[in-house]
C-alpha positions, 0 to 999 in steps of 0.5 A, a space after each residue: 910096440 907101435 914104433 922104433 924110437 929108441 932102438 938101435 939098428 945095425 944095417 949093412 950096406 946101409 950107404 944106399 938103396 934098400 938099406 938106406 931106405 930101411 934106415 930112414 924109415 926107422 929114423 922117422 921113428 926116432 931110432 938110432 942107425 949104424 950105417 955099417 958100409 965100404 963106401 966112405 968116398 964118392 963113387 963115380 957111378 953110385 950115389 951116397 956115402 955112410 956120411 951122406 946117408 948119415 946126414 939123411 937120417 938124423 934130418 929124418 929124426 934118427 941118430 946116425 953112426 957112420 961105420 966103415 965096414 967090410 962084411 968079409 972082414 971079421 975085425 971090422 964087423 967085431 969093432 963096429 958091432 961093439 962101437 954101436 953098442 958102446 955108443 947106442 947102449 946096445 943092438 936091437 935089430 940087424 938087417 943083412 942087407 949088403 950083397 954083391 950081384 953077377 949074373 955070368 953063367 957058370 962058363 963065364 963067371 970068373 972065380 974072383 967074382 964067385 968068391 966075392 959073392 959068397 964072401 959078402 952074401 953068405 959068409 957075410 951074412 953068417 958072420 954078421 949074425 954070428 957076432 951080433 948074437 951077444 948083443 941081441 941076447 940082451 935086447 928087449 925084441 931082437 930081430 935079425 932080417 936077411 934081404 933074401 928070397 924064399 927057399 924056392 929050389 927050382 932049376 930056373 933059378 939056378 941055371 942062368 946064374 948058379 954062382 949068384 943063385 948059390 951066394 944069395 940062397 946061402 943068405 936064406 939058408 941062414 935064415 933057416 937055420 938061425 931062426 931054429 937055433 936062436 928060438 930059444 933066445 927069443 930072437 926073430 930071424 926072417 927073410 924079405 924079398 920084393 916081388 919086383 925089382 927095386 930102383 936102385 943103383 944094382 938095377 940101373 947100373 948092372 941090370 937093366 938100365 933106365 928102362 928096368 928102372 922105370 919098371 920097378 918099384 922104389 925101395 920104400 915098399 921094402 922099407 915100409 915091409 922091413 919097418 912092420 916086420 921089426 914091430 912084430 913080437 920076436 918070439 913067435 914072428 920068426 922063420 918066415 920068407 916074406 914077399 913084400 907086397 904079400 905081407 903088407 897086404 896082410 898088414 892092411 896095405 892096400 894101395 901099392 901104386 904109390 911104390 911104382 917109379 912109373 905107373 905107365 909101364 908094367 912092373 918087372 918082376 924079380 928073380 926067385 919069387 915062387 910060383 905058389 906066391 901071387 900077387 895079392 888081389 889089390 895089387 896091380 903089376 900092369 900099367 895103370 889105367 888113365 
């Protein structure tokens, strides 16, 4: 398989950020995209809705289906999956991108915030994947992708923000379990995680503002990596925990500077990148020379 033409992707949280970038990359091949997200009305601080994302996907060459979906609600997900299959004739790829983040310490983290992260990140990922299984079983080269980190269980990843870390690693545990459980169905289940921060609304509004945005890479690096994953043979490329630039380097990419927001500043490392997964030799994480 050389492209995703005619393939149907069900992407949670695809109204903006990395989810939308993955959708737009697939749209360039002529794929069908179900935009499963909550944002139906414009947000005062966050750009984009499921409808504006749908317009961009159509302009990029794909077919779009905007769906109001709360991944915490089983009936929402059931209905959205069925509608996607009815309109596009099946579902080939599921991307579990929807995620909530709160980096408060355990002492300061409110339980309602803890519950929100777990219901969206770990539970939402489990439920969406479980409910999509009947459709994926019928697909020709089915893939499930979690936007979650490698299972590197070190204290430094948990002590500063335990609630968030447990919720995010819960998504990765789904990769570990589902990849083994679904192997007999030849359904690939993999995880993809960025080495550096990615210029999304979460980074700009919640983590570090304009300074961190400048030190980030564009969502396109994650989109290109996801696209390359979906082209792999699902029967043997499964159970992988991939870092974006390392995986793309193995796929032959050498120029990673094109993904920078601002080449004059050093790239900011993301959470959860294992020490034993260094950047490829072709990657410069520092400021670019004139």
